[in-house]
C-alpha positions in Angstrom: -1.4 -14.6 0.9 -2.8 -11.2 2.1 -3.6 -8.4 -0.5 -3.9 -4.8 1.1 -5.2 -2.4 -1.4 -4.5 1.7 -0.8 -7.0 3.2 -3.2 -6.9 6.8 -3.3 -7.2 10.1 -5.2 -4.1 12.3 -4.9 -4.3 15.8 -3.5 -1.2 17.9 -2.9 1.9 16.5 -1.8 4.6 18.2 0.6 7.9 17.2 1.9 6.1 15.4 5.0 4.2 13.2 2.7 7.3 12.2 0.7 9.1 11.5 3.7 6.6 9.4 5.3 5.6 7.7 2.2 9.1 6.4 1.5 9.8 5.4 5.0 6.4 3.4 5.3 7.2 1.7 1.7 10.7 0.8 2.9 9.6 -0.6 6.2 6.7 -2.6 4.3 9.5 -4.3 2.1 11.6 -5.0 4.9 9.2 -7.2 6.9 9.3 -11.0 6.9 6.2 -11.9 4.8 6.4 -9.1 2.4 5.9 -10.5 -1.0 5.6 -7.6 -3.6 3.8 -4.4 -4.5 2.1 -3.2 -7.6 0.7 0.0 -8.5 -2.2 0.9 -10.7 -3.5 4.2 -11.9 -7.1 4.5 -13.5 -7.7 5.2 -17.2 -8.5 8.9 -16.3 -5.4 9.2 -14.3 -7.4 10.4 -11.1 -7.1 7.3 -9.0 -4.2 5.1 -7.7 -4.2 1.7 -6.3 -1.2 0.6 -4.7 -1.5 -3.2 -3.8 0.7 -4.6 -1.4 1.0 -8.6 -0.9 1.9 -10.2 2.3 2.4 -14.0 3.4 0.2 -13.5 6.3 -1.9 -10.9 8.6 1.0 -10.8 11.0 3.1 -8.9 8.7 -0.1 -6.6 8.2 -0.5 -6.0 11.7 3.2 -5.2 12.1 3.0 -2.5 9.2 -0.3 -1.2 10.8 1.5 -0.6 14.2 4.6 1.1 12.5 4.9 4.5 14.0 5.5 6.3 10.6 2.4 4.7 9.2 0.3 5.8 12.4 1.6 9.4 11.9 0.7 9.4 8.3 -2.8 8.0 8.9 -3.5 11.1 11.4 -2.7 13.5 8.5 -4.2 11.6 5.5 -6.7 14.4 4.7 -3.8 16.8 4.0 -2.6 14.8 0.8 -5.4 12.7 -0.5 -8.6 13.7 -1.9 -10.3 10.4 -0.6 -9.1 7.1 0.2 -10.4 3.4 0.5 -8.5 0.4 2.0 -9.4 -3.0 1.1 -7.7 -6.1 2.8 -8.5 -9.6 1.4 -7.2 -13.0 1.4 -5.9 -14.4 -1.9 -7.0 -18.1 -2.4 -5.2 -18.5 -5.5 -3.0 -16.8 -8.2 -1.9 -18.3 -11.6 -0.8 -17.4 -15.0 1.4 -18.1 -18.0 4.5 -17.2 -16.0 5.5 -14.4 -18.3 4.8 -11.5 -15.9 7.1 -10.8 -12.9 5.7 -11.6 -9.6 
């Protein structure tokens, strides 16, 4: 499983941001290999981590080539006061089964 973390500090959003964000999220969720998404906010509320899980890198590469995603990447400074992307391979995940996956 591949974990893609989009860690960012929100800035000022506009209609373009909301349109692109929705289209990118819808596309990611439609990809074969999409597993799930989680979202975390730092205790002070300043930073957000949107975590997308995919079965393999093929799905991640497909998302990376999505035209709306490329469009948003070109304009990221308009909407975020900083960001970092972390892509990692998950070797194991486990728990007591009481949290939704």
